mmCIF file of the N, C-alpha and C atoms, coordinates in Angstrom:
data_MODEL
# 
_entry.id   MODEL 
# 
loop_
_atom_site.group_PDB 
_atom_site.id 
_atom_site.type_symbol 
_atom_site.label_atom_id 
_atom_site.label_alt_id 
_atom_site.label_comp_id 
_atom_site.label_asym_id 
_atom_site.label_entity_id 
_atom_site.label_seq_id 
_atom_site.pdbx_PDB_ins_code 
_atom_site.Cartn_x 
_atom_site.Cartn_y 
_atom_site.Cartn_z 
_atom_site.occupancy 
_atom_site.B_iso_or_equiv 
_atom_site.pdbx_formal_charge 
_atom_site.auth_seq_id 
_atom_site.auth_comp_id 
_atom_site.auth_asym_id 
_atom_site.auth_atom_id 
_atom_site.pdbx_PDB_model_num 
ATOM 1   N N  . UNK A 1 1  ? 0.917   -1.222 -0.028 1.00 0.00 ? 1  UNK A N  1 
ATOM 2   C CA . UNK A 1 1  ? -0.053  0.029  0.010  1.00 0.00 ? 1  UNK A CA 1 
ATOM 3   C C  . UNK A 1 1  ? 0.832   1.049  -0.127 1.00 0.00 ? 1  UNK A C  1 
ATOM 4   N N  . UNK A 1 2  ? 0.598   2.217  -1.020 1.00 0.00 ? 2  UNK A N  1 
ATOM 5   C CA . UNK A 1 2  ? 1.311   3.443  -1.229 1.00 0.00 ? 2  UNK A CA 1 
ATOM 6   C C  . UNK A 1 2  ? 0.912   4.483  -0.064 1.00 0.00 ? 2  UNK A C  1 
ATOM 7   N N  . UNK A 1 3  ? 1.800   5.485  -0.228 1.00 0.00 ? 3  UNK A N  1 
ATOM 8   C CA . UNK A 1 3  ? 1.319   6.533  0.832  1.00 0.00 ? 3  UNK A CA 1 
ATOM 9   C C  . UNK A 1 3  ? 0.080   7.410  0.360  1.00 0.00 ? 3  UNK A C  1 
ATOM 10  N N  . UNK A 1 4  ? -0.451  7.542  -1.177 1.00 0.00 ? 4  UNK A N  1 
ATOM 11  C CA . UNK A 1 4  ? -1.325  7.965  -1.690 1.00 0.00 ? 4  UNK A CA 1 
ATOM 12  C C  . UNK A 1 4  ? -2.718  6.989  -1.579 1.00 0.00 ? 4  UNK A C  1 
ATOM 13  N N  . UNK A 1 5  ? -2.303  5.916  -1.194 1.00 0.00 ? 5  UNK A N  1 
ATOM 14  C CA . UNK A 1 5  ? -3.651  5.136  -0.863 1.00 0.00 ? 5  UNK A CA 1 
ATOM 15  C C  . UNK A 1 5  ? -4.361  5.232  0.557  1.00 0.00 ? 5  UNK A C  1 
ATOM 16  N N  . UNK A 1 6  ? -3.516  5.930  1.585  1.00 0.00 ? 6  UNK A N  1 
ATOM 17  C CA . UNK A 1 6  ? -3.965  6.131  2.712  1.00 0.00 ? 6  UNK A CA 1 
ATOM 18  C C  . UNK A 1 6  ? -4.810  7.179  2.953  1.00 0.00 ? 6  UNK A C  1 
ATOM 19  N N  . UNK A 1 7  ? -6.202  6.897  3.737  1.00 0.00 ? 7  UNK A N  1 
ATOM 20  C CA . UNK A 1 7  ? -7.089  7.922  3.625  1.00 0.00 ? 7  UNK A CA 1 
ATOM 21  C C  . UNK A 1 7  ? -6.745  8.719  4.563  1.00 0.00 ? 7  UNK A C  1 
ATOM 22  N N  . UNK A 1 8  ? -7.481  10.079 4.694  1.00 0.00 ? 8  UNK A N  1 
ATOM 23  C CA . UNK A 1 8  ? -7.173  11.114 5.476  1.00 0.00 ? 8  UNK A CA 1 
ATOM 24  C C  . UNK A 1 8  ? -8.019  10.982 6.460  1.00 0.00 ? 8  UNK A C  1 
ATOM 25  N N  . UNK A 1 9  ? -7.549  11.365 7.777  1.00 0.00 ? 9  UNK A N  1 
ATOM 26  C CA . UNK A 1 9  ? -8.335  11.366 9.013  1.00 0.00 ? 9  UNK A CA 1 
ATOM 27  C C  . UNK A 1 9  ? -9.168  12.529 8.994  1.00 0.00 ? 9  UNK A C  1 
ATOM 28  N N  . UNK A 1 10 ? -10.379 12.367 9.155  1.00 0.00 ? 10 UNK A N  1 
ATOM 29  C CA . UNK A 1 10 ? -11.323 13.314 9.590  1.00 0.00 ? 10 UNK A CA 1 
ATOM 30  C C  . UNK A 1 10 ? -11.115 14.215 10.639 1.00 0.00 ? 10 UNK A C  1 
ATOM 31  N N  . UNK A 1 11 ? -11.155 15.449 10.554 1.00 0.00 ? 11 UNK A N  1 
ATOM 32  C CA . UNK A 1 11 ? -11.052 16.564 11.720 1.00 0.00 ? 11 UNK A CA 1 
ATOM 33  C C  . UNK A 1 11 ? -12.327 16.673 12.489 1.00 0.00 ? 11 UNK A C  1 
ATOM 34  N N  . UNK A 1 12 ? -12.819 16.164 13.545 1.00 0.00 ? 12 UNK A N  1 
ATOM 35  C CA . UNK A 1 12 ? -14.271 16.227 14.043 1.00 0.00 ? 12 UNK A CA 1 
ATOM 36  C C  . UNK A 1 12 ? -14.348 17.798 14.574 1.00 0.00 ? 12 UNK A C  1 
ATOM 37  N N  . UNK A 1 13 ? -13.335 18.571 15.198 1.00 0.00 ? 13 UNK A N  1 
ATOM 38  C CA . UNK A 1 13 ? -13.545 20.026 15.336 1.00 0.00 ? 13 UNK A CA 1 
ATOM 39  C C  . UNK A 1 13 ? -13.815 20.762 14.036 1.00 0.00 ? 13 UNK A C  1 
ATOM 40  N N  . UNK A 1 14 ? -12.852 20.586 12.965 1.00 0.00 ? 14 UNK A N  1 
ATOM 41  C CA . UNK A 1 14 ? -13.506 21.080 11.637 1.00 0.00 ? 14 UNK A CA 1 
ATOM 42  C C  . UNK A 1 14 ? -14.696 20.893 11.335 1.00 0.00 ? 14 UNK A C  1 
ATOM 43  N N  . UNK A 1 15 ? -15.173 19.615 11.604 1.00 0.00 ? 15 UNK A N  1 
ATOM 44  C CA . UNK A 1 15 ? -16.517 19.372 11.166 1.00 0.00 ? 15 UNK A CA 1 
ATOM 45  C C  . UNK A 1 15 ? -17.522 20.229 12.111 1.00 0.00 ? 15 UNK A C  1 
ATOM 46  N N  . UNK A 1 16 ? -17.175 20.071 13.209 1.00 0.00 ? 16 UNK A N  1 
ATOM 47  C CA . UNK A 1 16 ? -18.180 21.134 14.085 1.00 0.00 ? 16 UNK A CA 1 
ATOM 48  C C  . UNK A 1 16 ? -18.189 22.322 13.655 1.00 0.00 ? 16 UNK A C  1 
ATOM 49  N N  . UNK A 1 17 ? -16.910 22.994 13.442 1.00 0.00 ? 17 UNK A N  1 
ATOM 50  C CA . UNK A 1 17 ? -16.963 24.259 13.073 1.00 0.00 ? 17 UNK A CA 1 
ATOM 51  C C  . UNK A 1 17 ? -17.366 24.582 11.680 1.00 0.00 ? 17 UNK A C  1 
ATOM 52  N N  . UNK A 1 18 ? -17.739 23.651 10.737 1.00 0.00 ? 18 UNK A N  1 
ATOM 53  C CA . UNK A 1 18 ? -18.172 23.641 9.421  1.00 0.00 ? 18 UNK A CA 1 
ATOM 54  C C  . UNK A 1 18 ? -20.087 23.588 9.823  1.00 0.00 ? 18 UNK A C  1 
ATOM 55  N N  . UNK A 1 19 ? -20.319 22.782 10.618 1.00 0.00 ? 19 UNK A N  1 
ATOM 56  C CA . UNK A 1 19 ? -21.732 22.796 10.863 1.00 0.00 ? 19 UNK A CA 1 
ATOM 57  C C  . UNK A 1 19 ? -22.050 24.043 11.785 1.00 0.00 ? 19 UNK A C  1 
ATOM 58  N N  . UNK A 1 20 ? -21.355 24.544 12.607 1.00 0.00 ? 20 UNK A N  1 
ATOM 59  C CA . UNK A 1 20 ? -21.780 25.690 13.314 1.00 0.00 ? 20 UNK A CA 1 
ATOM 60  C C  . UNK A 1 20 ? -21.503 27.035 12.328 1.00 0.00 ? 20 UNK A C  1 
ATOM 61  N N  . UNK A 1 21 ? -20.925 27.129 11.724 1.00 0.00 ? 21 UNK A N  1 
ATOM 62  C CA . UNK A 1 21 ? -20.589 28.270 10.649 1.00 0.00 ? 21 UNK A CA 1 
ATOM 63  C C  . UNK A 1 21 ? -21.795 28.209 9.741  1.00 0.00 ? 21 UNK A C  1 
ATOM 64  N N  . UNK A 1 22 ? -22.046 27.047 9.068  1.00 0.00 ? 22 UNK A N  1 
ATOM 65  C CA . UNK A 1 22 ? -23.353 26.820 8.279  1.00 0.00 ? 22 UNK A CA 1 
ATOM 66  C C  . UNK A 1 22 ? -24.714 27.339 8.948  1.00 0.00 ? 22 UNK A C  1 
ATOM 67  N N  . UNK A 1 23 ? -24.764 26.787 10.092 1.00 0.00 ? 23 UNK A N  1 
ATOM 68  C CA . UNK A 1 23 ? -25.912 27.130 10.908 1.00 0.00 ? 23 UNK A CA 1 
ATOM 69  C C  . UNK A 1 23 ? -25.746 28.678 11.069 1.00 0.00 ? 23 UNK A C  1 
ATOM 70  N N  . UNK A 1 24 ? -24.868 29.497 11.370 1.00 0.00 ? 24 UNK A N  1 
ATOM 71  C CA . UNK A 1 24 ? -24.727 30.472 11.765 1.00 0.00 ? 24 UNK A CA 1 
ATOM 72  C C  . UNK A 1 24 ? -25.218 31.614 10.268 1.00 0.00 ? 24 UNK A C  1 
ATOM 73  N N  . UNK A 1 25 ? -24.720 31.044 8.920  1.00 0.00 ? 25 UNK A N  1 
ATOM 74  C CA . UNK A 1 25 ? -25.079 31.795 7.698  1.00 0.00 ? 25 UNK A CA 1 
ATOM 75  C C  . UNK A 1 25 ? -26.512 31.542 7.796  1.00 0.00 ? 25 UNK A C  1 
ATOM 76  N N  . UNK A 1 26 ? -27.254 30.394 7.869  1.00 0.00 ? 26 UNK A N  1 
ATOM 77  C CA . UNK A 1 26 ? -28.583 30.163 7.707  1.00 0.00 ? 26 UNK A CA 1 
ATOM 78  C C  . UNK A 1 26 ? -29.478 31.258 8.594  1.00 0.00 ? 26 UNK A C  1 
ATOM 79  N N  . UNK A 1 27 ? -28.996 31.368 9.850  1.00 0.00 ? 27 UNK A N  1 
ATOM 80  C CA . UNK A 1 27 ? -29.487 31.937 10.776 1.00 0.00 ? 27 UNK A CA 1 
ATOM 81  C C  . UNK A 1 27 ? -29.498 33.489 10.506 1.00 0.00 ? 27 UNK A C  1 
ATOM 82  N N  . UNK A 1 28 ? -28.391 33.841 9.713  1.00 0.00 ? 28 UNK A N  1 
ATOM 83  C CA . UNK A 1 28 ? -28.302 35.121 9.232  1.00 0.00 ? 28 UNK A CA 1 
ATOM 84  C C  . UNK A 1 28 ? -29.126 35.615 8.277  1.00 0.00 ? 28 UNK A C  1 
ATOM 85  N N  . UNK A 1 29 ? -29.497 34.613 7.378  1.00 0.00 ? 29 UNK A N  1 
ATOM 86  C CA . UNK A 1 29 ? -30.479 35.200 6.279  1.00 0.00 ? 29 UNK A CA 1 
ATOM 87  C C  . UNK A 1 29 ? -32.056 35.420 6.883  1.00 0.00 ? 29 UNK A C  1 
ATOM 88  N N  . UNK A 1 30 ? -32.061 35.372 7.924  1.00 0.00 ? 30 UNK A N  1 
ATOM 89  C CA . UNK A 1 30 ? -33.452 35.492 8.582  1.00 0.00 ? 30 UNK A CA 1 
ATOM 90  C C  . UNK A 1 30 ? -33.254 36.629 9.789  1.00 0.00 ? 30 UNK A C  1 
ATOM 91  N N  . UNK A 1 31 ? -32.455 36.978 9.932  1.00 0.00 ? 31 UNK A N  1 
ATOM 92  C CA . UNK A 1 31 ? -31.923 38.097 11.008 1.00 0.00 ? 31 UNK A CA 1 
ATOM 93  C C  . UNK A 1 31 ? -32.161 39.441 10.556 1.00 0.00 ? 31 UNK A C  1 
ATOM 94  N N  . UNK A 1 32 ? -32.338 39.865 9.546  1.00 0.00 ? 32 UNK A N  1 
ATOM 95  C CA . UNK A 1 32 ? -32.763 41.138 9.145  1.00 0.00 ? 32 UNK A CA 1 
ATOM 96  C C  . UNK A 1 32 ? -33.912 41.663 9.667  1.00 0.00 ? 32 UNK A C  1 
ATOM 97  N N  . UNK A 1 33 ? -35.113 40.870 9.584  1.00 0.00 ? 33 UNK A N  1 
ATOM 98  C CA . UNK A 1 33 ? -36.335 41.474 10.345 1.00 0.00 ? 33 UNK A CA 1 
ATOM 99  C C  . UNK A 1 33 ? -36.181 41.585 11.639 1.00 0.00 ? 33 UNK A C  1 
ATOM 100 N N  . UNK A 1 34 ? -35.204 40.696 12.343 1.00 0.00 ? 34 UNK A N  1 
ATOM 101 C CA . UNK A 1 34 ? -35.202 40.802 13.794 1.00 0.00 ? 34 UNK A CA 1 
ATOM 102 C C  . UNK A 1 34 ? -34.591 41.782 14.196 1.00 0.00 ? 34 UNK A C  1 
ATOM 103 N N  . UNK A 1 35 ? -33.485 42.133 13.750 1.00 0.00 ? 35 UNK A N  1 
ATOM 104 C CA . UNK A 1 35 ? -32.798 43.445 14.013 1.00 0.00 ? 35 UNK A CA 1 
ATOM 105 C C  . UNK A 1 35 ? -33.545 44.868 13.658 1.00 0.00 ? 35 UNK A C  1 
ATOM 106 N N  . UNK A 1 36 ? -34.422 44.815 12.599 1.00 0.00 ? 36 UNK A N  1 
ATOM 107 C CA . UNK A 1 36 ? -35.220 45.812 12.477 1.00 0.00 ? 36 UNK A CA 1 
ATOM 108 C C  . UNK A 1 36 ? -36.393 46.125 13.462 1.00 0.00 ? 36 UNK A C  1 
ATOM 109 N N  . UNK A 1 37 ? -36.562 44.953 13.985 1.00 0.00 ? 37 UNK A N  1 
ATOM 110 C CA . UNK A 1 37 ? -37.738 45.226 15.121 1.00 0.00 ? 37 UNK A CA 1 
ATOM 111 C C  . UNK A 1 37 ? -36.969 45.628 16.302 1.00 0.00 ? 37 UNK A C  1 
ATOM 112 N N  . UNK A 1 38 ? -35.932 45.624 16.676 1.00 0.00 ? 38 UNK A N  1 
ATOM 113 C CA . UNK A 1 38 ? -35.221 46.135 17.537 1.00 0.00 ? 38 UNK A CA 1 
ATOM 114 C C  . UNK A 1 38 ? -34.863 47.631 17.174 1.00 0.00 ? 38 UNK A C  1 
ATOM 115 N N  . UNK A 1 39 ? -35.613 48.158 16.322 1.00 0.00 ? 39 UNK A N  1 
ATOM 116 C CA . UNK A 1 39 ? -35.412 49.539 16.215 1.00 0.00 ? 39 UNK A CA 1 
ATOM 117 C C  . UNK A 1 39 ? -34.085 49.993 15.148 1.00 0.00 ? 39 UNK A C  1 
ATOM 118 N N  . UNK A 1 40 ? -33.517 49.008 14.603 1.00 0.00 ? 40 UNK A N  1 
ATOM 119 C CA . UNK A 1 40 ? -32.419 49.586 13.833 1.00 0.00 ? 40 UNK A CA 1 
ATOM 120 C C  . UNK A 1 40 ? -33.127 49.703 12.447 1.00 0.00 ? 40 UNK A C  1 
ATOM 121 N N  . UNK A 1 41 ? -32.509 50.701 11.626 1.00 0.00 ? 41 UNK A N  1 
ATOM 122 C CA . UNK A 1 41 ? -32.812 51.179 10.404 1.00 0.00 ? 41 UNK A CA 1 
ATOM 123 C C  . UNK A 1 41 ? -32.281 49.916 9.329  1.00 0.00 ? 41 UNK A C  1 
ATOM 124 N N  . UNK A 1 42 ? -32.876 50.089 8.162  1.00 0.00 ? 42 UNK A N  1 
ATOM 125 C CA . UNK A 1 42 ? -32.356 49.088 7.182  1.00 0.00 ? 42 UNK A CA 1 
ATOM 126 C C  . UNK A 1 42 ? -30.885 48.818 7.178  1.00 0.00 ? 42 UNK A C  1 
ATOM 127 N N  . UNK A 1 43 ? -30.156 50.093 6.679  1.00 0.00 ? 43 UNK A N  1 
ATOM 128 C CA . UNK A 1 43 ? -28.868 49.952 6.570  1.00 0.00 ? 43 UNK A CA 1 
ATOM 129 C C  . UNK A 1 43 ? -27.850 49.324 7.599  1.00 0.00 ? 43 UNK A C  1 
ATOM 130 N N  . UNK A 1 44 ? -28.215 50.169 8.879  1.00 0.00 ? 44 UNK A N  1 
ATOM 131 C CA . UNK A 1 44 ? -27.337 49.488 9.917  1.00 0.00 ? 44 UNK A CA 1 
ATOM 132 C C  . UNK A 1 44 ? -27.469 47.880 9.962  1.00 0.00 ? 44 UNK A C  1 
ATOM 133 N N  . UNK A 1 45 ? -29.114 47.423 9.998  1.00 0.00 ? 45 UNK A N  1 
ATOM 134 C CA . UNK A 1 45 ? -29.339 46.262 10.207 1.00 0.00 ? 45 UNK A CA 1 
ATOM 135 C C  . UNK A 1 45 ? -28.697 45.332 9.190  1.00 0.00 ? 45 UNK A C  1 
ATOM 136 N N  . UNK A 1 46 ? -28.633 46.043 7.908  1.00 0.00 ? 46 UNK A N  1 
ATOM 137 C CA . UNK A 1 46 ? -27.963 45.158 6.550  1.00 0.00 ? 46 UNK A CA 1 
ATOM 138 C C  . UNK A 1 46 ? -26.720 44.987 6.725  1.00 0.00 ? 46 UNK A C  1 
ATOM 139 N N  . UNK A 1 47 ? -25.799 45.905 7.039  1.00 0.00 ? 47 UNK A N  1 
ATOM 140 C CA . UNK A 1 47 ? -24.271 45.731 7.685  1.00 0.00 ? 47 UNK A CA 1 
ATOM 141 C C  . UNK A 1 47 ? -24.078 44.796 8.784  1.00 0.00 ? 47 UNK A C  1 
ATOM 142 N N  . UNK A 1 48 ? -24.869 44.701 9.922  1.00 0.00 ? 48 UNK A N  1 
ATOM 143 C CA . UNK A 1 48 ? -24.672 43.844 10.774 1.00 0.00 ? 48 UNK A CA 1 
ATOM 144 C C  . UNK A 1 48 ? -25.050 42.259 10.183 1.00 0.00 ? 48 UNK A C  1 
ATOM 145 N N  . UNK A 1 49 ? -25.987 42.202 9.520  1.00 0.00 ? 49 UNK A N  1 
ATOM 146 C CA . UNK A 1 49 ? -26.215 40.692 8.714  1.00 0.00 ? 49 UNK A CA 1 
ATOM 147 C C  . UNK A 1 49 ? -25.109 40.577 7.878  1.00 0.00 ? 49 UNK A C  1 
ATOM 148 N N  . UNK A 1 50 ? -24.464 41.521 6.999  1.00 0.00 ? 50 UNK A N  1 
ATOM 149 C CA . UNK A 1 50 ? -23.479 41.315 6.352  1.00 0.00 ? 50 UNK A CA 1 
ATOM 150 C C  . UNK A 1 50 ? -22.025 40.821 6.984  1.00 0.00 ? 50 UNK A C  1 
ATOM 151 N N  . UNK A 1 51 ? -22.044 41.590 8.039  1.00 0.00 ? 51 UNK A N  1 
ATOM 152 C CA . UNK A 1 51 ? -20.956 41.057 9.021  1.00 0.00 ? 51 UNK A CA 1 
ATOM 153 C C  . UNK A 1 51 ? -20.909 39.740 9.310  1.00 0.00 ? 51 UNK A C  1 
ATOM 154 N N  . UNK A 1 52 ? -22.337 39.396 10.003 1.00 0.00 ? 52 UNK A N  1 
ATOM 155 C CA . UNK A 1 52 ? -22.509 37.936 10.498 1.00 0.00 ? 52 UNK A CA 1 
ATOM 156 C C  . UNK A 1 52 ? -22.287 36.931 9.333  1.00 0.00 ? 52 UNK A C  1 
ATOM 157 N N  . UNK A 1 53 ? -22.547 37.078 8.227  1.00 0.00 ? 53 UNK A N  1 
ATOM 158 C CA . UNK A 1 53 ? -22.490 36.483 6.985  1.00 0.00 ? 53 UNK A CA 1 
ATOM 159 C C  . UNK A 1 53 ? -20.933 36.168 6.484  1.00 0.00 ? 53 UNK A C  1 
ATOM 160 N N  . UNK A 1 54 ? -20.107 37.187 6.656  1.00 0.00 ? 54 UNK A N  1 
ATOM 161 C CA . UNK A 1 54 ? -18.841 37.324 6.353  1.00 0.00 ? 54 UNK A CA 1 
ATOM 162 C C  . UNK A 1 54 ? -17.908 36.333 7.697  1.00 0.00 ? 54 UNK A C  1 
ATOM 163 N N  . UNK A 1 55 ? -18.657 36.406 8.756  1.00 0.00 ? 55 UNK A N  1 
ATOM 164 C CA . UNK A 1 55 ? -17.626 35.657 10.010 1.00 0.00 ? 55 UNK A CA 1 
ATOM 165 C C  . UNK A 1 55 ? -18.167 34.066 9.401  1.00 0.00 ? 55 UNK A C  1 
ATOM 166 N N  . UNK A 1 56 ? -19.236 34.074 9.050  1.00 0.00 ? 56 UNK A N  1 
ATOM 167 C CA . UNK A 1 56 ? -19.740 32.550 8.894  1.00 0.00 ? 56 UNK A CA 1 
ATOM 168 C C  . UNK A 1 56 ? -18.889 32.114 7.580  1.00 0.00 ? 56 UNK A C  1 
ATOM 169 N N  . UNK A 1 57 ? -18.998 32.891 6.465  1.00 0.00 ? 57 UNK A N  1 
ATOM 170 C CA . UNK A 1 57 ? -18.038 32.370 5.473  1.00 0.00 ? 57 UNK A CA 1 
ATOM 171 C C  . UNK A 1 57 ? -16.763 32.088 5.842  1.00 0.00 ? 57 UNK A C  1 
ATOM 172 N N  . UNK A 1 58 ? -15.985 33.173 6.720  1.00 0.00 ? 58 UNK A N  1 
ATOM 173 C CA . UNK A 1 58 ? -14.608 32.797 7.188  1.00 0.00 ? 58 UNK A CA 1 
ATOM 174 C C  . UNK A 1 58 ? -14.616 31.258 7.775  1.00 0.00 ? 58 UNK A C  1 
ATOM 175 N N  . UNK A 1 59 ? -15.591 31.148 8.557  1.00 0.00 ? 59 UNK A N  1 
ATOM 176 C CA . UNK A 1 59 ? -15.503 29.919 9.346  1.00 0.00 ? 59 UNK A CA 1 
ATOM 177 C C  . UNK A 1 59 ? -15.677 28.744 8.517  1.00 0.00 ? 59 UNK A C  1 
ATOM 178 N N  . UNK A 1 60 ? -16.757 28.639 7.622  1.00 0.00 ? 60 UNK A N  1 
ATOM 179 C CA . UNK A 1 60 ? -16.408 27.500 6.654  1.00 0.00 ? 60 UNK A CA 1 
ATOM 180 C C  . UNK A 1 60 ? -15.430 27.434 5.836  1.00 0.00 ? 60 UNK A C  1 
ATOM 181 N N  . UNK A 1 61 ? -14.848 28.711 5.407  1.00 0.00 ? 61 UNK A N  1 
ATOM 182 C CA . UNK A 1 61 ? -13.561 28.285 4.467  1.00 0.00 ? 61 UNK A CA 1 
ATOM 183 C C  . UNK A 1 61 ? -12.424 27.649 5.332  1.00 0.00 ? 61 UNK A C  1 
ATOM 184 N N  . UNK A 1 62 ? -12.238 28.264 6.733  1.00 0.00 ? 62 UNK A N  1 
ATOM 185 C CA . UNK A 1 62 ? -11.299 27.734 7.642  1.00 0.00 ? 62 UNK A CA 1 
ATOM 186 C C  . UNK A 1 62 ? -11.530 25.959 7.818  1.00 0.00 ? 62 UNK A C  1 
ATOM 187 N N  . UNK A 1 63 ? -12.785 26.006 7.981  1.00 0.00 ? 63 UNK A N  1 
ATOM 188 C CA . UNK A 1 63 ? -13.088 24.615 8.301  1.00 0.00 ? 63 UNK A CA 1 
ATOM 189 C C  . UNK A 1 63 ? -12.919 23.565 7.282  1.00 0.00 ? 63 UNK A C  1 
ATOM 190 N N  . UNK A 1 64 ? -13.226 24.106 6.169  1.00 0.00 ? 64 UNK A N  1 
ATOM 191 C CA . UNK A 1 64 ? -13.132 23.177 4.738  1.00 0.00 ? 64 UNK A CA 1 
ATOM 192 C C  . UNK A 1 64 ? -11.460 22.753 4.613  1.00 0.00 ? 64 UNK A C  1 
ATOM 193 N N  . UNK A 1 65 ? -10.865 24.254 5.025  1.00 0.00 ? 65 UNK A N  1 
ATOM 194 C CA . UNK A 1 65 ? -9.338  23.840 4.533  1.00 0.00 ? 65 UNK A CA 1 
ATOM 195 C C  . UNK A 1 65 ? -8.767  22.696 5.443  1.00 0.00 ? 65 UNK A C  1 
ATOM 196 N N  . UNK A 1 66 ? -9.222  22.606 6.798  1.00 0.00 ? 66 UNK A N  1 
ATOM 197 C CA . UNK A 1 66 ? -8.787  22.175 7.748  1.00 0.00 ? 66 UNK A CA 1 
ATOM 198 C C  . UNK A 1 66 ? -9.270  20.538 8.435  1.00 0.00 ? 66 UNK A C  1 
ATOM 199 N N  . UNK A 1 67 ? -10.230 20.431 7.253  1.00 0.00 ? 67 UNK A N  1 
ATOM 200 C CA . UNK A 1 67 ? -11.344 19.255 7.473  1.00 0.00 ? 67 UNK A CA 1 
ATOM 201 C C  . UNK A 1 67 ? -10.412 17.642 7.364  1.00 0.00 ? 67 UNK A C  1 
ATOM 202 N N  . UNK A 1 68 ? -9.166  17.503 6.511  1.00 0.00 ? 68 UNK A N  1 
ATOM 203 C CA . UNK A 1 68 ? -9.052  16.497 6.623  1.00 0.00 ? 68 UNK A CA 1 
ATOM 204 C C  . UNK A 1 68 ? -7.471  16.682 6.872  1.00 0.00 ? 68 UNK A C  1 
ATOM 205 N N  . UNK A 1 69 ? -6.969  15.747 7.729  1.00 0.00 ? 69 UNK A N  1 
ATOM 206 C CA . UNK A 1 69 ? -5.202  16.013 8.165  1.00 0.00 ? 69 UNK A CA 1 
ATOM 207 C C  . UNK A 1 69 ? -4.799  14.688 7.743  1.00 0.00 ? 69 UNK A C  1 
ATOM 208 N N  . UNK A 1 70 ? -3.318  14.595 7.627  1.00 0.00 ? 70 UNK A N  1 
ATOM 209 C CA . UNK A 1 70 ? -2.620  13.182 7.220  1.00 0.00 ? 70 UNK A CA 1 
ATOM 210 C C  . UNK A 1 70 ? -2.642  12.475 8.397  1.00 0.00 ? 70 UNK A C  1 
ATOM 211 N N  . UNK A 1 71 ? -2.734  11.106 8.201  1.00 0.00 ? 71 UNK A N  1 
ATOM 212 C CA . UNK A 1 71 ? -2.753  10.253 9.488  1.00 0.00 ? 71 UNK A CA 1 
ATOM 213 C C  . UNK A 1 71 ? -1.283  9.794  9.404  1.00 0.00 ? 71 UNK A C  1 
ATOM 214 N N  . UNK A 1 72 ? -0.816  9.634  10.843 1.00 0.00 ? 72 UNK A N  1 
ATOM 215 C CA . UNK A 1 72 ? 0.489   9.190  10.955 1.00 0.00 ? 72 UNK A CA 1 
ATOM 216 C C  . UNK A 1 72 ? 0.610   7.628  11.324 1.00 0.00 ? 72 UNK A C  1 
ATOM 217 N N  . UNK A 1 73 ? 1.282   6.999  10.506 1.00 0.00 ? 73 UNK A N  1 
ATOM 218 C CA . UNK A 1 73 ? 1.455   5.440  10.649 1.00 0.00 ? 73 UNK A CA 1 
ATOM 219 C C  . UNK A 1 73 ? 2.516   5.357  11.154 1.00 0.00 ? 73 UNK A C  1 
ATOM 220 N N  . UNK A 1 74 ? 2.838   4.653  12.473 1.00 0.00 ? 74 UNK A N  1 
ATOM 221 C CA . UNK A 1 74 ? 3.861   4.349  13.036 1.00 0.00 ? 74 UNK A CA 1 
ATOM 222 C C  . UNK A 1 74 ? 4.366   2.823  12.465 1.00 0.00 ? 74 UNK A C  1 
# 
């Protein structure tokens, strides 16, 4: 068996980060009316939602890039 045939180990921490970031992104889709109900105008609420979505995107990217790690075979 060559080194290229060895499957990579799944990082459960990255998997949880991916799930939580995706959940944050989905919640952000529905957050605009919630922020407006607290008295924020459209533009401040929009920028707040945009920030939440950007953080979720960064979390998804970081999680996907670290999802698999090389196994160490002794």
